[in-house]
C-alpha positions in Angstrom: 77.3 27.6 -61.1 76.6 26.9 -57.5 73.1 27.9 -56.7 70.8 27.6 -53.7 67.0 27.8 -53.5 65.8 28.7 -50.1 62.2 27.5 -49.8 61.3 24.8 -52.3 57.5 24.9 -52.4 55.3 25.3 -55.5 57.7 27.6 -57.2 61.0 26.4 -55.8 60.5 22.7 -56.8 59.8 23.7 -60.4 62.7 26.0 -60.4 65.0 23.3 -59.1 64.0 21.1 -62.1 64.7 23.9 -64.5 68.1 24.8 -63.1 69.1 21.1 -62.8 68.5 20.9 -66.6 70.9 23.8 -67.0 73.5 22.1 -65.0 73.5 24.2 -61.8 75.1 22.6 -58.7 72.0 22.9 -56.5 71.5 23.2 -52.8 67.8 23.4 -51.9 66.0 23.9 -48.6 62.5 23.0 -47.5 60.5 22.9 -44.3 58.5 19.9 -45.7 60.1 16.5 -45.2 57.8 15.1 -47.9 59.6 17.3 -50.5 63.1 15.9 -49.8 62.6 12.8 -52.1 61.5 15.1 -54.9 64.5 17.4 -54.4 67.0 14.5 -54.3 66.2 13.9 -58.0 67.4 17.3 -59.1 69.8 18.6 -56.3 73.2 17.8 -55.0 72.2 18.9 -51.5 68.7 18.9 -49.9 68.2 20.4 -46.4 65.2 20.5 -44.1 65.5 23.9 -42.4 63.8 27.3 -41.9 65.1 30.5 -43.2 65.8 31.8 -39.7 68.4 29.0 -39.0 71.5 31.2 -38.9 74.1 28.4 -38.9 72.6 26.7 -42.0 72.1 30.1 -43.8 75.7 31.1 -43.1 77.0 27.8 -44.6 74.7 28.2 -47.6 75.8 31.7 -48.4 79.4 30.9 -48.0 79.2 27.9 -50.4 77.0 29.3 -53.2 77.2 32.0 -55.9 73.5 32.6 -56.5 70.9 32.7 -53.6 67.3 32.4 -54.7 64.6 33.0 -52.0 61.2 31.5 -52.9 59.8 31.0 -49.4 56.0 30.7 -49.0 54.1 31.2 -45.8 51.6 28.4 -45.1 49.4 30.4 -42.8 49.2 34.1 -41.5 50.9 33.3 -38.2 54.1 32.3 -40.2 54.2 35.3 -42.5 56.7 37.5 -40.6 59.0 34.6 -39.8 58.9 33.2 -43.3 59.6 36.5 -45.1 61.0 39.2 -43.0 63.0 37.1 -40.4 64.5 35.1 -43.2 65.7 38.3 -44.9 67.1 39.6 -41.6 69.0 36.3 -41.1 70.4 36.4 -44.6 71.6 40.0 -44.1 73.1 39.2 -40.8 75.0 36.3 -42.3 76.0 38.2 -45.4 77.9 40.7 -43.2 80.2 37.8 -42.1 81.3 36.6 -45.5 83.9 38.4 -47.7 82.6 37.6 -51.2 79.4 39.4 -52.5 76.8 37.1 -53.9 73.8 37.4 -56.2 70.3 37.1 -54.7 66.9 36.9 -56.2 63.8 37.3 -54.0 60.2 36.5 -55.0 57.8 39.1 -53.5 54.2 39.8 -54.4 52.4 42.5 -56.3 50.2 43.0 -53.2 52.9 45.5 -52.1 51.3 48.1 -54.5 48.1 48.1 -52.4 44.9 49.6 -53.8 45.6 51.8 -56.8 41.9 52.4 -57.8 42.3 50.4 -61.0 45.2 52.3 -62.3 48.2 50.8 -64.0 51.2 50.1 -61.8 54.8 49.5 -62.7 58.0 49.0 -60.7 58.3 52.7 -60.1 54.8 53.1 -58.6 54.9 54.2 -54.9 53.9 51.3 -52.6 50.5 52.0 -51.0 49.8 48.7 -49.2 48.2 49.2 -45.9 47.5 45.7 -44.7 49.8 44.0 -42.3 51.0 41.2 -44.6 51.9 43.4 -47.5 53.8 45.8 -45.2 55.8 42.8 -44.1 56.7 42.1 -47.7 57.7 45.7 -48.2 60.0 45.5 -45.2 61.4 42.3 -46.6 62.1 43.8 -50.0 63.9 46.7 -48.3 66.0 44.3 -46.3 66.9 42.2 -49.3 67.6 45.3 -51.4 69.9 46.7 -48.7 72.3 43.9 -49.5 73.5 46.1 -52.3 75.3 48.1 -49.6 77.5 45.0 -49.1 78.2 44.8 -52.9 75.6 42.1 -53.6 73.7 41.9 -56.9 70.0 42.0 -56.0 66.9 41.2 -58.1 63.3 41.3 -56.7 60.5 39.7 -58.6 57.0 40.8 -57.7 54.5 38.0 -58.5 50.9 38.4 -59.2 48.6 35.4 -58.5 50.5 32.2 -59.6 48.7 29.4 -61.3 49.9 26.3 -63.3 50.3 22.5 -62.8 48.2 21.4 -59.9 46.9 24.9 -59.5 45.0 25.2 -62.7 42.7 28.2 -63.1 39.7 26.0 -63.6 40.4 24.0 -60.5 41.1 27.1 -58.4 37.8 28.6 -59.6 35.8 25.4 -58.8 37.2 25.4 -55.2 36.1 29.0 -54.6 32.9 29.0 -56.7 29.8 30.3 -54.9 26.6 32.0 -56.2 27.9 35.1 -54.4 31.6 35.8 -54.3 33.2 38.3 -51.9 34.8 41.3 -53.5 34.1 43.9 -56.2 33.0 42.6 -59.6 34.8 45.4 -61.5 38.2 45.0 -59.9 40.9 43.8 -62.3 42.6 40.4 -62.1 46.4 39.9 -62.3 47.9 36.4 -62.8 51.1 34.7 -64.0 51.8 31.1 -65.0 54.4 29.2 -62.9 56.3 28.5 -66.1 56.9 32.2 -66.5 57.9 32.7 -62.9 60.5 30.0 -63.3 61.5 31.3 -66.7 62.0 34.8 -65.5 64.2 33.7 -62.6 66.3 31.6 -64.9 66.5 34.5 -67.4 67.7 36.9 -64.6 70.5 34.5 -63.7 71.6 33.9 -67.3 71.7 37.6 -68.1 73.0 38.9 -64.7 70.0 41.2 -64.4 69.5 43.3 -61.3 66.6 45.4 -60.1 62.9 45.1 -59.4 60.5 43.4 -61.9 56.8 42.5 -62.1 55.9 38.9 -63.1 52.4 39.0 -64.5 50.8 38.1 -67.8 49.3 40.5 -70.5 45.6 39.9 -69.5 43.7 42.0 -66.9 40.0 41.1 -67.2 37.7 42.2 -64.4 36.7 39.6 -62.0 33.2 39.5 -63.5 34.4 39.1 -67.0 36.9 36.5 -66.0 34.3 34.5 -64.0 31.9 34.6 -66.9 34.5 33.2 -69.3 35.3 30.3 -66.9 31.6 29.6 -66.1 30.9 29.4 -69.8 33.6 26.7 -70.1 32.2 24.8 -67.1 28.6 25.3 -67.9 27.9 27.1 -64.6 25.8 30.1 -63.8 28.0 33.2 -63.5 28.3 34.3 -59.8 27.4 37.8 -58.5 29.9 39.7 -56.3 29.4 41.4 -52.9 32.2 43.7 -51.6 30.6 43.6 -48.2 31.5 39.9 -47.8 35.2 40.5 -48.3 37.3 39.7 -45.3 40.6 40.5 -47.2 42.2 43.7 -48.5 40.3 44.2 -51.7 42.9 45.9 -54.0 42.3 47.1 -57.5 45.2 47.6 -59.9 46.5 46.5 -63.3 50.1 45.3 -63.1 52.4 46.2 -66.0 55.0 43.7 -67.2 56.9 45.9 -69.8 60.0 46.2 -67.8 61.0 42.5 -67.9 60.0 42.5 -71.6 62.4 45.4 -72.2 65.2 43.2 -70.8 64.4 40.6 -73.5 62.2 38.1 -71.7 59.5 36.5 -73.8 56.5 35.2 -71.9 55.6 31.5 -72.5 52.0 32.2 -71.4 51.2 35.9 -72.1 47.4 35.0 -71.9 45.6 32.9 -69.4 45.6 29.1 -69.9 42.1 27.7 -69.1 
């Protein structure tokens, strides 16, 4: 199977290794020249490019069966170009090729916005009000509109991703303060990178379309989760102050039953500390 991964960052690099093991003929793109040497070990083609490069995108779409978009914005200024403009470029190029393709796009559960601690699933209306989440919603809509061209579309909404080189303990140490911005009783939603990669691979193997949440089974509050980590690190648990938050502070519990109903078994259903 000829497969391309557009955006080989934290998720894309791991996915390339997985699909290489499953004998996919891989074309992978990155904006980071340092990633090229890593990609050469697992790919047949490695390209330094942005998702808005119409000429390269056109060639990639024409030459591959499965298109996986795992782009990641490095800073807020790049958000729209990284997500929405990449999606627009893909759609523009898709109109010019005759054969419908399969596409998988990794979005984020931030599209649900603040749900006041309620459970959300893939049918929940999207309430996000902040600028970046709205860009993701527009990106999802653009990707999903490829079905009008006969494409097979799957969208994977990721909660906070952790894993190798982004271990929970290390992430907590980096952000630890005596007072942490945000509400103490808001729920946490996370997923291990192994499961993100596993779900994408599963979607390909079983030709699954639609929208799916990628999140584990645990949803402790921030306070409870912090206490658990602090006990392991022998640190005093922090307090929380919502007045210090300079980010959209959203409260929700993300359900994962839909991907389970498709037969996927989580490798890490509970948090790995």
